[in-house]
C-alpha positions in Angstrom: 1.3 51.1 191.1 0.9 54.7 191.7 3.7 57.3 190.7 5.4 58.3 193.8 5.7 62.1 192.5 3.3 64.1 192.7 2.5 66.6 189.8 4.2 70.2 191.2 7.2 68.0 190.9 7.2 66.6 188.0 6.5 69.8 186.4 9.7 70.9 187.7 11.2 68.0 186.7 9.7 68.3 183.1 11.2 73.0 183.3 14.0 71.8 184.6 15.1 68.9 181.7 13.0 71.1 179.4 15.5 73.9 180.3 18.7 72.0 180.0 17.6 70.3 176.6 17.5 74.2 175.6 20.8 75.3 176.9 22.4 72.6 175.6 21.1 73.0 171.9 22.4 76.5 171.9 26.1 75.8 172.4 27.6 75.7 168.7 30.0 72.9 167.1 32.7 73.6 165.2 35.2 71.7 163.2 39.4 72.2 163.0 40.3 71.2 159.6 43.8 71.5 159.2 45.8 70.8 155.6 48.9 69.8 155.5 50.7 70.4 152.4 54.5 70.4 151.7 55.4 73.1 148.2 53.4 76.1 146.9 52.0 74.2 144.4 49.8 72.5 146.6 49.0 75.6 148.9 47.7 77.3 145.6 45.2 74.2 144.7 44.2 74.3 148.5 43.3 78.4 148.6 41.5 78.4 144.9 39.4 75.8 146.4 38.6 76.9 149.5 38.1 80.3 148.1 36.2 79.2 144.6 34.7 76.3 145.6 34.3 75.1 149.1 33.6 78.3 151.6 30.7 79.3 149.1 29.1 76.0 148.7 29.1 76.4 152.9 27.8 79.4 152.6 24.5 78.6 150.4 24.0 75.5 152.9 23.9 78.9 155.4 26.9 78.1 157.3 29.0 81.2 158.0 31.7 82.7 159.6 34.4 80.1 158.4 37.7 81.2 159.5 41.0 80.3 157.4 44.3 81.0 158.6 47.7 79.8 157.9 51.3 79.8 160.2 53.0 83.1 161.2 55.9 83.4 159.8 58.8 81.6 162.0 62.1 80.1 161.3 61.4 77.8 164.3 58.3 76.5 162.4 57.7 75.7 159.3 54.6 77.2 157.4 52.9 74.2 156.0 49.8 73.6 157.3 46.4 75.7 156.3 43.3 75.6 159.1 39.4 75.8 158.5 37.6 76.3 161.1 33.5 75.9 161.1 30.8 76.9 163.0 27.8 74.3 163.1 25.0 74.9 165.0 23.6 71.4 165.1 25.2 68.2 164.5 23.2 67.4 162.4 24.1 70.1 159.7 27.9 68.9 160.5 26.4 65.5 159.5 24.5 66.2 155.9 27.6 68.5 154.8 29.6 66.2 152.3 26.1 64.6 151.2 25.7 68.3 150.5 28.4 69.1 148.8 28.4 65.8 146.7 24.9 67.5 144.2 26.1 71.0 145.0 27.0 71.3 140.7 28.7 74.4 141.8 31.2 73.3 144.1 31.6 70.2 141.6 32.8 72.7 139.3 34.4 75.6 140.8 36.5 72.9 142.5 36.9 70.8 139.3 41.1 71.0 139.6 41.1 69.9 143.1 38.1 67.1 143.5 39.4 65.3 140.8 43.4 65.4 140.9 45.2 62.5 140.3 47.5 60.8 143.0 50.6 62.1 141.4 49.7 65.4 141.3 47.7 65.5 144.9 46.4 68.9 146.4 47.3 68.3 149.9 49.8 65.1 152.1 47.1 65.1 154.5 44.0 66.3 155.9 43.2 66.3 159.9 39.9 66.9 161.4 38.8 67.7 165.0 35.3 68.2 166.0 34.8 70.4 169.3 31.5 71.5 170.9 31.4 75.3 172.6 31.6 75.8 176.5 28.8 77.1 178.6 30.5 80.4 179.1 30.8 80.9 175.2 27.8 78.6 173.7 28.2 80.6 170.3 31.4 82.0 168.1 32.3 85.4 167.9 33.9 86.1 165.2 37.3 88.7 165.5 36.9 91.7 165.5 40.5 93.0 165.2 41.5 95.6 162.8 44.9 96.2 160.9 47.0 94.6 158.1 45.7 90.7 158.6 49.8 89.9 157.8 50.0 91.3 161.1 47.0 90.4 163.1 48.0 87.3 165.3 45.3 84.5 166.2 46.3 82.1 168.5 44.9 78.6 168.7 45.7 77.1 172.0 44.9 73.2 172.4 45.4 71.8 176.4 45.4 68.0 177.0 44.4 66.6 180.2 46.0 64.1 182.0 43.0 62.1 183.2 38.9 62.9 182.4 38.5 64.2 186.1 41.1 66.7 185.2 40.7 67.8 182.3 36.8 68.0 183.9 38.8 70.5 186.3 40.7 72.8 183.6 37.3 72.8 181.7 35.5 74.5 185.1 38.8 76.8 185.5 37.4 78.7 182.5 33.9 78.2 183.1 32.8 78.6 186.6 36.3 79.4 187.7 36.2 83.0 185.7 39.2 82.7 183.3 37.0 83.2 180.1 36.1 86.5 181.9 39.0 87.3 182.2 39.8 86.9 179.1 37.3 88.7 178.3 37.6 91.5 180.8 41.5 92.0 178.9 40.7 92.4 175.6 42.0 89.1 174.0 38.9 89.0 171.8 38.3 85.4 171.8 36.9 83.6 168.6 35.7 80.8 170.4 36.6 78.1 173.7 35.1 74.5 173.0 35.9 70.8 174.4 37.1 68.3 171.6 34.3 65.9 171.0 36.4 64.2 168.8 40.2 64.2 167.6 43.1 62.3 168.0 44.2 63.8 171.3 42.2 63.6 174.2 40.6 65.1 176.4 41.3 68.1 174.7 39.9 71.7 174.5 40.6 74.2 172.3 41.0 78.0 172.4 41.5 80.9 169.6 42.4 84.8 170.7 42.9 87.2 169.0 45.4 90.5 168.9 45.9 93.5 166.4 49.5 92.2 166.2 52.7 90.5 168.1 53.0 93.1 170.6 49.5 94.1 171.3 49.8 89.9 172.1 52.9 90.0 174.1 51.3 93.1 176.3 48.1 91.1 177.7 49.6 87.8 178.1 51.5 90.1 180.4 48.4 91.6 182.0 47.0 88.6 182.3 49.8 86.8 184.2 49.7 89.5 186.4 46.2 90.2 187.2 45.2 89.3 190.7 42.3 86.9 188.7 44.9 84.4 187.6 47.0 85.1 190.6 44.2 83.8 192.3 42.9 80.5 190.9 46.2 79.2 189.3 47.6 78.3 192.6 43.9 76.4 193.2 44.4 72.5 194.3 42.1 71.6 192.0 43.3 73.0 188.6 46.8 72.5 189.4 48.4 69.8 187.2 45.2 70.0 184.9 47.1 70.4 181.6 49.4 67.3 180.6 50.5 69.0 177.5 49.9 72.6 175.6 50.0 73.3 171.9 50.3 76.6 170.4 50.1 77.8 167.2 50.0 81.2 166.2 48.1 82.3 162.9 47.3 84.9 160.7 44.0 84.6 158.3 43.9 84.5 154.7 42.3 87.2 152.8 39.5 85.2 151.8 39.0 84.5 155.5 35.8 85.9 156.9 37.4 87.6 160.3 
């Protein structure tokens, strides 16, 4: 049976497939680990482990730009979580992480108190993990360049859930083709990442992080965003209406041992 495609057509299709594959591979993956703690003793155990054992071990594996964040003081919200954002160049790197940690003697020694903790002196209440894939309009993480006191900085982590898969994809489109990512960049939101949640307990779901020198700067930039002509244009388009069924907003600050 003769191939119904000519040589030029086949070469074109191959080029398209190769280009698409290469583009897809350029997107980073992220793991967002959240430690829930109940007291200062657990907080210190997790901090010591992350700072002295876990993060140094990841860096020995070639993983850089690891962010560690805590909840900004707020009388309406309990500061009982520690967030760790880890970038991966591929899923293969993510897949081998635990096996590499298990044989890293320096990691095992430096993290012994945490690793060998007993059930009655556990270092955390629970760990949750979300796996994400970067958006096409920002395929690589950009560590924040905001300066000033870390305690004053605001790292805003947002999570948007969609009512259906189809409507969720329209919200993702709003960020990329719709120009929302571009608008954030233009206004100076200092985004760290935008990404699809590809494995998590809230799906369909996207997450992103923007950063600010302080709360005053954060509030001023959000006002600029809402008042911008671009947002007024895209926010009323029929295809983007009702595409978010639930939103979580966490205002964080970077720990002293966070990379940014």
